[in-house]
C-alpha positions as CSV (number, residue, x, y, z in Angstrom):
1,T,-23.3,15.3,-24.3
2,I,-23.6,12.5,-21.9
3,A,-26.9,12.4,-19.5
4,H,-24.5,11.4,-16.1
5,S,-27.0,11.7,-13.5
6,M,-30.8,11.6,-12.6
7,A,-33.1,12.3,-9.7
8,F,-36.6,12.9,-9.1
9,F,-37.3,16.1,-7.2
10,K,-40.6,18.1,-6.8
11,D,-42.6,16.1,-9.1
12,C,-39.9,16.8,-12.0
13,I,-36.9,14.6,-13.3
14,Y,-33.4,16.3,-13.1
15,V,-30.8,15.3,-15.4
16,G,-27.1,16.4,-14.8
17,V,-25.3,16.7,-18.0
18,T,-21.6,16.2,-18.5
19,N,-19.7,17.5,-21.5
20,P,-16.3,15.6,-21.8
21,A,-14.7,18.5,-24.0
22,G,-15.3,21.0,-21.1
23,A,-13.2,23.7,-22.7
24,G,-14.7,26.8,-23.5
25,P,-18.0,28.6,-22.8
26,E,-20.1,26.9,-25.4
27,D,-19.1,23.7,-23.7
28,C,-20.6,24.4,-20.1
29,P,-22.6,21.3,-18.7
30,R,-26.1,21.8,-17.4
31,I,-28.7,20.5,-15.1
32,L,-32.0,20.1,-16.9
33,R,-35.3,19.6,-15.6
34,Y,-38.5,17.7,-17.3
35,H,-41.8,18.5,-16.4
36,P,-44.1,15.2,-16.9
37,K,-47.5,17.1,-16.8
38,I,-46.7,19.8,-19.6
39,K,-43.9,17.8,-21.3
40,K,-41.3,20.4,-21.2
41,W,-37.5,20.5,-20.6
42,E,-35.7,23.6,-19.3
43,E,-32.2,24.3,-18.2
44,V,-32.1,25.1,-14.5
45,Y,-28.5,25.3,-13.8
46,R,-25.1,26.3,-16.0
47,S,-21.6,26.0,-14.6
48,P,-20.0,29.3,-13.7
49,L,-17.2,30.4,-15.6
50,V,-14.0,30.6,-14.4
51,K,-10.2,31.8,-15.4
52,P,-8.3,28.7,-17.2
53,D,-4.9,27.7,-15.4
54,A,-2.8,24.3,-15.8
55,R,-5.8,22.5,-14.4
56,S,-8.0,23.6,-16.9
57,N,-5.4,22.3,-19.6
58,A,-4.3,18.6,-17.6
59,R,-4.1,15.9,-20.0
60,D,-7.3,13.7,-20.1
61,I,-5.3,10.1,-19.9
62,Q,-8.8,8.4,-20.7
63,V,-8.9,10.0,-24.2
64,S,-5.2,10.6,-24.9
65,S,-4.8,6.8,-24.4
66,H,-7.5,6.2,-27.0
67,T,-8.0,7.3,-30.8
68,T,-11.8,7.2,-30.8
69,Q,-14.2,9.8,-32.3
70,L,-14.6,11.3,-28.8
71,G,-10.8,11.7,-28.6
72,N,-10.5,13.4,-32.0
73,L,-13.6,15.6,-31.1
74,L,-11.5,16.6,-27.8
75,Q,-8.3,17.2,-29.3
76,R,-10.0,19.5,-32.1
77,K,-11.6,21.5,-29.4
78,K,-8.1,22.5,-27.7
79,R,-8.2,25.8,-27.9
80,T,-7.2,29.0,-26.0
81,Y,-10.2,30.6,-23.8
82,D,-10.6,33.9,-21.7
83,S,-12.8,31.4,-19.3
84,V,-13.7,27.9,-18.9
85,S,-16.3,25.8,-17.1
86,R,-15.8,25.3,-13.7
87,D,-17.5,22.1,-14.0
88,R,-17.3,19.3,-16.6
89,G,-20.6,17.8,-15.4
90,Y,-22.8,16.7,-12.8
91,R,-21.8,13.2,-12.1
92,S,-24.2,12.3,-9.1
93,M,-27.2,13.6,-7.8
94,V,-29.8,12.3,-5.0
95,V,-32.7,13.8,-3.0
96,F,-31.8,14.0,0.9
97,K,-32.8,15.6,4.2
98,G,-30.1,16.4,6.4
99,K,-30.3,17.8,9.9
100,S,-30.1,21.2,8.7
101,D,-32.8,20.7,6.0
102,K,-36.2,22.3,6.1
103,E,-37.3,19.3,3.7
104,P,-35.6,17.2,1.3
105,A,-32.9,19.0,-1.0
106,L,-31.5,17.8,-4.2
107,Y,-27.6,17.3,-3.8
108,V,-25.3,17.2,-6.8
109,A,-21.9,16.1,-7.0
110,T,-19.8,18.2,-9.9
111,L,-17.1,16.8,-12.1
112,S,-14.5,19.4,-11.8
113,P,-10.8,19.9,-12.5
114,W,-10.3,22.1,-9.2
115,G,-11.7,19.4,-6.8
116,S,-15.4,18.3,-6.9
117,L,-17.9,20.4,-5.3
118,F,-21.5,19.5,-3.9
119,L,-24.3,21.7,-4.9
120,R,-27.5,21.8,-3.2
121,S,-30.8,23.4,-3.9
122,E,-33.9,23.4,-1.9
123,D,-36.5,24.4,-4.9
124,G,-34.6,22.9,-8.0
125,E,-34.1,26.4,-9.4
126,R,-31.2,27.9,-7.4
127,F,-28.1,25.8,-6.7
128,A,-25.4,27.0,-3.9
129,V,-22.0,25.2,-3.4
130,V,-22.0,23.6,0.1
131,S,-18.5,22.0,0.1
132,E,-14.5,22.8,0.0
133,P,-13.3,21.1,-3.4
134,G,-13.0,17.3,-3.0
135,L,-14.0,17.9,0.4
136,G,-10.6,19.1,1.5
137,N,-9.0,17.0,-1.2
138,S,-8.8,18.7,-4.4
139,E,-7.2,16.1,-6.2
140,I,-10.8,14.6,-6.0
141,L,-12.4,14.8,-9.6
142,S,-15.9,13.8,-8.6
143,F,-18.0,11.8,-6.3
144,R,-20.0,8.8,-7.5
145,G,-22.5,6.7,-6.0
146,L,-24.3,9.3,-3.9
147,T,-26.6,7.2,-1.4
148,V,-28.8,7.7,1.2
149,H,-28.9,5.2,4.1
150,A,-30.0,5.3,7.8
151,G,-30.8,9.1,7.7
152,K,-27.2,9.8,6.3
153,L,-25.6,10.8,2.8
154,F,-22.9,8.6,1.5
155,A,-20.4,9.5,-1.2
156,S,-17.6,7.8,-3.0
157,P,-14.5,9.8,-4.8
158,A,-13.8,8.8,-8.6
159,G,-11.4,10.6,-10.7
160,T,-8.0,12.3,-10.1
161,T,-7.5,15.6,-11.0
162,N,-4.1,17.7,-11.1
163,D,-2.3,20.1,-12.9
164,D,-0.6,17.6,-15.2
165,F,-3.4,15.0,-15.9
166,M,-7.1,14.2,-15.3
167,D,-8.1,10.5,-14.9
168,R,-11.9,10.3,-15.3
169,N,-12.0,6.8,-12.9
170,F,-9.1,5.9,-10.4
171,S,-9.6,8.2,-7.6
172,P,-6.6,9.6,-5.5
173,E,-7.9,7.7,-2.1
174,A,-10.2,4.8,-2.1
175,T,-12.5,5.7,0.7
176,I,-16.2,6.6,1.2
177,Y,-17.4,9.7,2.8
178,V,-20.5,10.2,4.8
179,S,-22.7,13.2,6.5
180,A,-25.6,13.6,8.3
181,D,-25.8,17.3,7.5
182,P,-24.1,18.0,3.9
183,A,-26.0,21.5,3.8
184,T,-23.0,22.7,6.1
185,G,-20.1,21.0,4.4
186,Q,-19.4,18.4,7.5
187,W,-18.4,15.2,6.2
188,Q,-16.1,12.2,7.6
189,H,-14.7,9.1,6.7
190,A,-16.9,6.1,6.6
191,V,-14.4,3.9,6.6
192,A,-10.5,4.1,6.9
193,P,-9.0,5.1,4.0
194,N,-7.9,2.5,1.5
195,F,-10.3,0.1,3.7
């Protein structure tokens, strides 16, 4: 329901979609691709399904603190499911050529209750997980602001997730991560935590 991220890759436009409800299989977020020459949209990636647990049902403090149309919709969606989306959305994406990449690849940061993951695609059709949840901190809900600078990829955490609550904006740590080779999952702090 939200076009959260976008990149131009392999002559196509890629859009990462986030679904704030993110509950059942019908709510799976997707990565869509638009072919400008033939004016056609298609789905190229859909979040895998996982077994629900405490994190999949954690209280969303942004939504529960407001009585909005979105909040009402999310409250109505509270049901029990046998499987739920691993990801709630795709919050940031960028094209980058790291040390292990033969050519530029599409990197996508997920928004996930179990800790944000980085996805990588060489062809725009197959996406592989190339990080551990939250780069070692599974309380990091997502990464925003993927930025390429001086041959490195930078990412800043956004949002906190745990068994009790989910906050979409405030991170459990104020830092910036950097990698020259994100395909191998190797990231470091670009600055000291909390600056």
